C-alpha positions in Angstrom: 14.1 42.9 30.1 12.8 39.9 28.1 14.9 36.7 28.4 15.9 35.3 25.0 15.0 31.8 25.9 11.5 33.0 27.0 11.2 34.8 23.7 11.9 31.6 21.8 9.3 29.8 23.9 6.6 32.3 22.8 3.9 31.2 20.3 2.4 32.8 17.2 -1.3 33.9 17.4 -3.5 31.5 15.6 -5.1 31.9 12.2 -8.8 31.4 13.0 -9.8 29.7 9.7 -7.6 26.7 10.5 -8.5 24.0 13.0 -7.2 25.4 16.2 -6.1 22.3 18.2 -4.2 21.1 15.1 -2.3 24.4 14.8 -1.4 24.4 18.5 -0.2 20.8 18.2 1.9 21.8 15.2 3.5 24.8 16.9 4.4 23.0 20.1 5.8 19.9 18.3 7.9 22.2 16.2 9.4 23.8 19.3 10.1 20.4 20.8 11.9 19.3 17.6 13.9 22.5 17.7 15.0 21.8 21.3 13.3 24.9 22.7 11.4 22.5 24.9 14.0 19.7 25.7 13.1 16.2 26.8 11.8 16.1 30.3 11.0 19.8 30.4 7.5 21.1 31.5 5.3 22.8 29.0 3.5 26.0 30.1 0.3 25.6 32.0 -3.0 25.3 30.3 -3.9 28.8 31.4 -0.7 30.2 30.0 -1.1 28.3 26.7 -4.7 29.5 26.4 -3.5 33.1 26.9 -0.6 32.7 24.5 -2.7 31.3 21.7 -5.8 33.3 22.5 -8.1 30.3 22.8 -10.1 28.6 25.5 -8.6 26.0 27.8 -10.8 23.3 26.2 -9.0 23.9 22.9 -5.6 23.6 24.6 -6.7 20.4 26.4 -7.6 18.9 23.0 -4.2 19.9 21.6 -2.3 18.5 24.5 -4.3 15.2 24.2 -3.2 15.0 20.6 0.4 15.6 21.6 0.2 12.9 24.1 -1.4 10.5 21.6 1.4 11.2 19.1 4.1 10.6 21.7 5.4 14.1 22.0 4.4 14.6 25.7 3.4 12.8 28.8 0.9 14.2 31.3 0.8 14.0 35.1 -2.5 14.5 36.7 -2.6 17.7 38.7 1.0 18.6 37.7 1.0 19.3 33.9 2.5 18.1 30.6 6.1 17.2 30.1 8.1 16.6 26.9 8.6 12.9 26.6 12.2 11.6 27.1 11.9 9.5 23.9 9.8 11.8 21.8 11.9 10.9 18.7 10.2 7.5 18.8 6.8 9.1 18.7 3.8 7.5 17.0 4.0 7.6 13.2 1.7 10.3 11.7 0.5 11.6 8.4 -1.1 15.0 8.7 -4.1 15.0 6.3 -3.5 18.8 5.8 -0.2 17.9 4.1 -2.2 16.1 1.3 -3.5 19.5 0.2 0.0 20.2 -1.3 1.6 18.5 -4.2 4.7 17.7 -2.2 2.8 16.1 0.6 0.6 14.0 -1.6 3.7 12.9 -3.7 5.4 11.8 -0.5 2.4 9.7 0.6 2.0 8.2 -2.9 5.7 7.3 -3.0 5.3 5.5 0.3 2.2 3.8 -1.0 3.8 2.5 -4.2 6.5 0.8 -2.1 4.0 -0.7 0.3 1.4 -1.9 -2.1 3.7 -3.3 -4.7 5.4 -5.5 -2.1 2.0 -6.2 -0.5 0.6 -7.5 -3.8 3.5 -9.9 -4.2 3.1 -11.2 -0.6 -0.7 -11.6 -1.2 0.0 -13.7 -4.3 2.0 -16.1 -2.2 -0.1 -16.2 0.9 -3.8 -15.5 -0.1 -6.5 -18.0 1.0 -9.4 -19.3 -1.1 -11.8 -17.1 0.9 -9.8 -14.0 0.2 -9.7 -14.8 -3.5 -13.5 -15.1 -3.4 -13.8 -11.7 -1.6 -11.6 -10.1 -4.3 -13.7 -11.7 -7.0 -16.9 -10.3 -5.6 -15.5 -6.8 -5.4 -14.3 -7.1 -9.0 -17.9 -8.1 -10.0 -19.2 -5.0 -8.2 -16.6 -2.8 -10.0 -17.6 -4.2 -13.4 -21.3 -3.4 -12.7 -20.7 0.1 -11.5 -21.7 2.9 -13.8 -20.6 6.4 -12.9 -20.8 6.5 -9.1 -17.3 7.5 -8.4 -17.8 7.7 -4.6 -18.9 4.1 -4.6 -15.9 3.1 -6.8 -13.5 4.8 -4.3 -15.2 2.7 -1.5 -14.7 -0.5 -3.5 -11.0 0.4 -4.2 -10.4 0.8 -0.5 -12.0 -2.6 0.2 -10.0 -4.2 -2.5 -6.7 -2.9 -1.1 -7.8 -3.9 2.5 -8.3 -7.5 1.5 -4.9 -7.6 -0.3 -3.3 -6.2 2.9 -5.1 -8.9 4.9 -3.9 -11.5 2.4 -0.3 -10.7 3.3 -1.0 -12.3 6.7 1.3 -9.7 8.2 -0.6 -7.8 10.9 1.8 -4.8 10.9 1.4 -4.5 7.1 -2.3 -4.8 7.2 -2.7 -2.2 10.0 -0.4 0.3 8.3 -2.1 0.0 5.0 -5.4 0.6 6.7 -3.9 3.7 8.3 -2.6 4.9 5.0 -5.9 4.3 3.2 -7.8 6.3 5.7 -5.4 9.3 5.3 -5.5 9.3 1.5 -9.1 8.5 0.9 -10.5 12.0 1.3 -8.1 13.3 -1.3 -9.0 10.6 -3.8 -12.8 11.3 -3.2 -12.3 15.0 -3.9 -10.3 14.3 -7.0 -12.8 11.8 -8.3 -15.7 14.2 -7.8 -13.9 17.4 -9.0 -11.8 16.2 -11.9 -13.5 15.9 -15.4 -13.7 12.2 -16.1 -12.8 10.7 -19.5 -15.4 8.2 -20.6 -12.8 5.4 -20.6 -11.0 6.4 -17.3 -13.2 4.2 -15.1 -13.0 1.3 -17.5 -9.2 1.6 -17.5 -9.1 1.6 -13.7 -11.2 -1.5 -13.6 -8.9 -3.2 -16.0 -6.0 -2.3 -13.8 -7.7 -4.0 -10.8 -8.6 -7.0 -12.9 -4.9 -7.5 -13.7 -4.0 -7.3 -10.0 -6.8 -9.7 -9.1 -5.9 -12.2 -11.8 -2.2 -12.2 -10.8 -3.0 -12.7 -7.2 -5.5 -15.4 -8.1 -3.0 -17.5 -10.0 -0.4 -16.9 -7.3 2.2 -15.1 -9.4 4.1 -12.6 -7.2 6.0 -11.0 -10.1 2.9 -10.3 -12.1 1.1 -9.1 -9.0 4.0 -6.7 -8.3 3.9 -5.3 -11.7 0.1 -5.0 -11.9 0.0 -3.1 -8.6 2.9 -0.9 -9.7 1.1 0.0 -12.9 -2.2 0.8 -11.2 -0.7 3.1 -8.6 1.2 5.0 -11.3 -2.0 5.6 -13.1 -3.7 6.7 -9.9 -0.8 9.1 -9.2 -1.0 10.5 -12.7 -4.8 11.1 -12.2 -3.8 13.1 -9.2 -1.4 15.2 -11.2 1.7 13.3 -10.0 3.4 12.3 -13.2 6.8 10.5 -12.9 6.3 9.2 -9.4 9.7 8.1 -8.0 11.1 8.8 -11.5 8.8 6.1 -13.0 5.9 6.4 -15.4 3.5 4.2 -17.2 5.6 3.5 -20.3 8.6 2.3 -18.2 6.7 -0.4 -16.4 7.3 -3.4 -18.6 9.5 -6.0 -17.1 11.6 -8.4 -19.1 9.6 -11.6 -19.7 6.3 -9.9 -19.1 3.9 -10.4 -21.9 1.9 -7.2 -21.5 3.2 -4.6 -23.9 0.9 -1.5 -24.3 0.2 0.0 -27.8 0.7 3.7 -28.3 -1.4 6.1 -30.3 -0.6 7.3 -33.8 0.7 10.8 -34.4 -1.7 13.4 -35.7 -1.5 13.2 -39.5 -3.7 16.2 -40.1 -0.6 18.4 -40.6 -0.9 22.2 -40.5 1.4 25.2 -40.7 2.7 26.7 -37.5 2.3 30.4 -36.5 6.1 30.5 -36.0 8.1 31.3 -39.2 11.3 29.2 -38.9 14.6 30.4 -40.4 16.4 28.7 -43.3 18.4 25.6 -42.0 16.1 24.9 -39.0 16.6 21.5 -37.5 14.4 19.0 -35.6 16.9 17.3 -33.4 14.8 14.4 -32.1 12.5 12.2 -34.0 11.9 8.5 -34.5 11.1 6.3 -37.4 9.1 3.1 -36.8 8.3 0.2 -39.1 7.3 -1.5 -41.2 7.4 -4.2 -38.5 7.8 -7.0 -41.1 11.2 -5.4 -42.1 12.3 -4.0 -38.8 11.0 -6.3 -35.9 10.7 -4.8 -32.4 12.6 -6.1 -29.4 10.5 -8.6 -27.4 11.5 -6.7 -24.3 10.2 -3.3 -25.4 8.1 -1.1 -23.2 5.5 -0.2 -25.8 4.4 -1.1 -29.4 4.2 1.9 -31.8 2.2 2.1 -35.0 4.2 2.5 -38.2 5.7 6.0 -38.6 7.6 5.9 -41.9 10.1 8.4 -43.2 7.6 9.6 -45.8 5.1 10.8 -43.2 7.9 12.4 -41.2 9.2 14.4 -44.1 5.7 15.5 -45.0 5.3 16.8 -41.5 8.6 18.7 -41.7 7.6 20.3 -44.9 4.5 21.8 -43.2 6.7 23.1 -40.4 9.2 24.5 -42.8 12.0 22.5 -41.3 14.8 21.3 -43.6 17.1 19.3 -41.3 16.5 16.4 -38.9 18.1 14.1 -36.4 16.7 10.5 -36.2 17.2 9.0 -32.7 17.1 5.3 -32.1 14.0 4.4 -30.1 14.1 1.9 -27.3 11.8 -0.6 -29.0 14.6 -1.6 -31.4 17.2 -2.1 -28.7 20.6 -2.1 -30.4 19.2 -3.0 -33.9 19.8 0.3 -35.6 18.8 -0.7 -39.1 15.6 1.3 -39.2 17.3 4.4 -38.0 20.4 4.0 -40.3 18.2 3.4 -43.3 16.1 6.6 -42.5 19.3 8.6 -42.2 20.6 7.4 -45.6 17.3 7.9 -47.3 17.0 11.4 -45.8 20.2 12.6 -47.4 22.7 15.2 -46.4 20.2 17.1 -44.2 19.7 14.1 -41.9 21.8 12.9 -39.0 21.4 10.1 -36.4 21.9 9.0 -32.8 22.2 5.3 -32.3 22.1 2.8 -29.4 25.1 0.4 -29.2 26.6 -1.8 -26.6 30.2 -1.6 -25.4 31.3 -4.4 -27.7 30.7 -2.5 -31.0 33.8 -2.6 -33.2 35.6 0.4 -34.7 34.8 -0.5 -38.3 31.0 -0.6 -37.6 31.3 2.8 -36.0 33.2 4.1 -39.0 30.3 2.9 -41.3 27.8 4.6 -39.0 29.7 7.9 -39.0 29.8 7.9 -42.8 26.1 7.3 -42.8 25.6 10.4 -40.6 25.6 9.2 -37.0 26.9 11.7 -34.5 25.9 10.3 -31.1 25.0 7.4 -28.9 21.9 7.3 -26.8 22.2 6.2 -23.1 18.7 5.2 -22.1 18.3 4.9 -18.3 14.5 5.1 -18.4 13.1 2.5 -20.8 13.7 -1.2 -21.3 15.7 -2.2 -24.4 17.9 0.9 -24.1 21.6 0.6 -23.4 22.3 -0.5 -19.8 26.0 0.1 -19.3 27.1 0.9 -15.8 30.4 2.3 -17.0 29.3 5.3 -19.1 32.9 6.6 -19.0 34.0 3.5 -21.0 31.4 4.3 -23.7 32.5 7.9 -23.8 36.1 7.0 -24.4 35.1 4.6 -27.1 33.1 7.2 -29.1 35.4 10.2 -28.4 37.7 9.6 -31.5 34.7 10.0 -33.7 33.6 13.3 -32.2 30.3 11.8 -31.1 28.2 12.9 -28.1 26.3 10.9 -25.5 22.6 11.6 -25.5 21.2 11.0 -22.0 17.6 9.8 -21.6 17.4 10.2 -17.8 15.3 11.8 -15.1 17.7 14.3 -13.6 15.8 14.2 -10.3 16.6 10.5 -9.9 20.1 10.3 -11.2 22.6 11.3 -8.5 25.8 11.2 -10.7 25.1 14.1 -12.9 28.4 15.8 -11.8 30.4 12.8 -13.2 28.9 13.4 -16.7 30.5 16.9 -16.8 33.9 15.2 -16.6 33.5 13.0 -19.7 35.7 13.4 -22.7 32.6 13.9 -25.0 29.7 16.3 -25.3 26.6 15.3 -23.2 23.1 16.0 -24.4 20.0 15.7 -22.2 16.7 14.7 -23.8 13.4 16.3 -23.0 14.5 19.0 -20.6 16.0 16.5 -18.3 12.8 14.4 -18.1 12.0 15.6 -14.6 8.3 15.9 -13.7 7.2 19.5 -13.1 5.5 18.5 -9.9 8.9 18.1 -8.3 9.7 21.8 -8.8 12.5 23.9 -10.3 14.4 24.1 -7.1 15.3 20.4 -7.1 19.0 19.8 -6.8 19.1 17.6 -9.9 17.4 20.2 -12.1 19.8 22.9 -10.8 22.8 20.6 -11.5 21.6 20.4 -15.1 21.3 24.2 -15.3 24.8 24.6 -13.9 26.2 22.1 -16.4 24.5 24.1 -19.2 25.8 27.4 -17.9 29.3 26.1 -17.7 29.2 24.8 -21.2 29.5 21.1 -20.1 26.2 19.9 -21.5 23.4 20.5 -24.1 19.7 20.2 -23.5 16.7 19.7 -25.8 13.7 21.8 -25.1 11.2 19.1 -26.1 8.8 16.5 -24.7 6.9 19.1 -22.6 4.0 16.6 -22.5 6.3 14.0 -20.9 6.9 16.1 -17.8 3.7 18.1 -17.4 1.0 17.5 -14.9 -1.5 19.1 -17.3 -3.4 17.3 -20.1 -3.9 20.5 -22.0 -1.7 22.4 -24.5 0.4 24.6 -24.0 1.3 22.6 -20.8 1.8 25.8 -18.8 3.6 24.3 -15.9 6.5 23.4 -18.2 7.1 27.1 -19.2 9.3 27.9 -16.1 11.4 24.8 -16.8 11.9 25.6 -20.5 12.7 29.2 -19.8 15.2 28.3 -17.1 17.0 25.9 -19.4 17.2 28.4 -22.3 18.3 31.2 -20.1 21.1 29.1 -18.5 23.0 29.1 -21.8 21.2 29.8 -25.2 24.3 28.5 -27.0 23.7 25.0 -25.7 20.0 24.5 -26.4 18.3 22.5 -29.1 14.7 22.2 -30.2 13.0 18.9 -31.1 9.5 17.6 -32.0 9.8 14.1 -30.5 7.8 12.9 -33.5 5.7 10.7 -33.6 5.4 11.2 -29.9 5.5 7.6 -28.8 3.6 6.5 -25.7 2.5 9.8 -24.2 -0.1 10.3 -21.4 -1.8 13.3 -22.9 -4.0 13.8 -26.0 -2.0 13.6 -29.2 -0.7 17.1 -30.0 -0.4 18.9 -33.3 3.2 19.2 -34.5 2.6 22.8 -35.5 1.5 23.5 -31.9 4.6 21.8 -30.6 6.8 24.1 -32.7 4.8 27.1 -31.6 5.7 26.3 -28.0 9.2 27.6 -28.8 7.9 31.2 -29.3 6.2 31.0 -25.8 9.4 29.7 -24.2 11.7 32.1 -26.0 10.2 35.4 -27.5 13.6 36.6 -28.8 14.0 35.7 -32.5 17.8 35.8 -32.5 17.9 33.2 -29.6 15.3 31.1 -31.4 17.4 31.1 -34.5 20.4 29.9 -32.4 18.3 27.0 -31.0 16.9 26.1 -34.4 19.9 26.6 -36.7 23.2 27.5 -35.2 23.4 25.1 -32.3 22.3 21.9 -34.2 24.6 22.9 -37.1 27.5 22.9 -34.7 26.7 19.8 -32.7 25.6 17.6 -35.6 28.2 18.9 -38.1 25.8 20.2 -40.8 27.2 22.4 -43.5 26.9 26.1 -42.8 23.7 27.7 -44.0 
């Protein structure tokens, strides 16, 4: 009869295409972590392991050597290998095989962003003249490079190595070198395999120039931001949008003079394939400019081109949409004049969502309500949005008006979603919860969102697919499971929105007709689409019945 403990100690035959010593190391270390081989216990002999795994003793010796190097085991000559008493303090390791998965690469890049941002700030304080000269020479080489991406990757590695040395922290320098060696193969493969935009190399060089200049002048804050920006762009090039809940358009720090400009919406309007019902509503759009009349906040995250109401109404006419909700964008802060004027000029078929602070008085709210305001936007992603820590206080303030809270938040980064379900007002989530698709539909935050929808404790807008996708191509196929899951959770609580004029996105500017046609991909049932387009916004925004 087979002993149960002996059965647990058994190993799985190896898959020959994989590197055999690495697979043996993985299986044994897993059993050590599980306690099957406790600290101080002896591993099976080389002969037995070779028999169990179906390999030669030389392969087993290489695996045991790797286990010893990583701190899992100790070996005694002529006796065998024993599990280390302190194996939990084993040598830090990043398995290069893990970088073949999105999850593994994301984990390494999240570690990298924390290390390199801090390292750039330290380097700005501690760099020597010699190190500045070395960085300058690398920058000169980068500027002269043409299309040799392998050479560019090598220069990137040297650049980061000098910054790590400039921290004058030996542990930091050694760890960054370790990290660079692990991630370099992945970056080389990506650079060679991915189709390159003509401007992509130039953009990367500009990113490095900003880091170099900030370190050269000795400004740790600018160095930190420049490094942060560059790593986010690298992550996005690797298909990791929304790293740590951050993305390029959320990088601007208060007091920083760099404010990126975003592209103009596609003004070559066309008719969609989808025929929309009477009373259809676009529940999320922005109006920008003219700047001379409506100045932007100096602390904004981006600068948009003018996007006047006349252009927006023309776009709606092509789509066949009659109703709209104008949402206050972050670039205006709490100055709602452009949004309120657009609502007034739009007439009875327009509503609005504003950004206010907790000191707004009741009379001003009454005037806004009369104008067509039906909600307040809580912006936890971008600068110049509301930054109240006590969301509950704001909810109680707007509750008498029947307004809702519209949340611009990454549900994968916001741990207090459950508290939102207890507020005395309706809660609406922008852009499908703004969680990057690379995180996966099983994430606890996304599932909390689905549960709130299913229980009728929240609304969600199926919009902004290009803000969460890892693809640059329409129809952003990786967003389809997210949109379907949201719609299926409770079709009575779902809204559609164009997000016009699509401010500061990281994909080619889409056609608004194509954006509307996404809805037929996400939801083939016409009755449910009519709910999303007509019935649901009619209820939430208090439009007259169709």
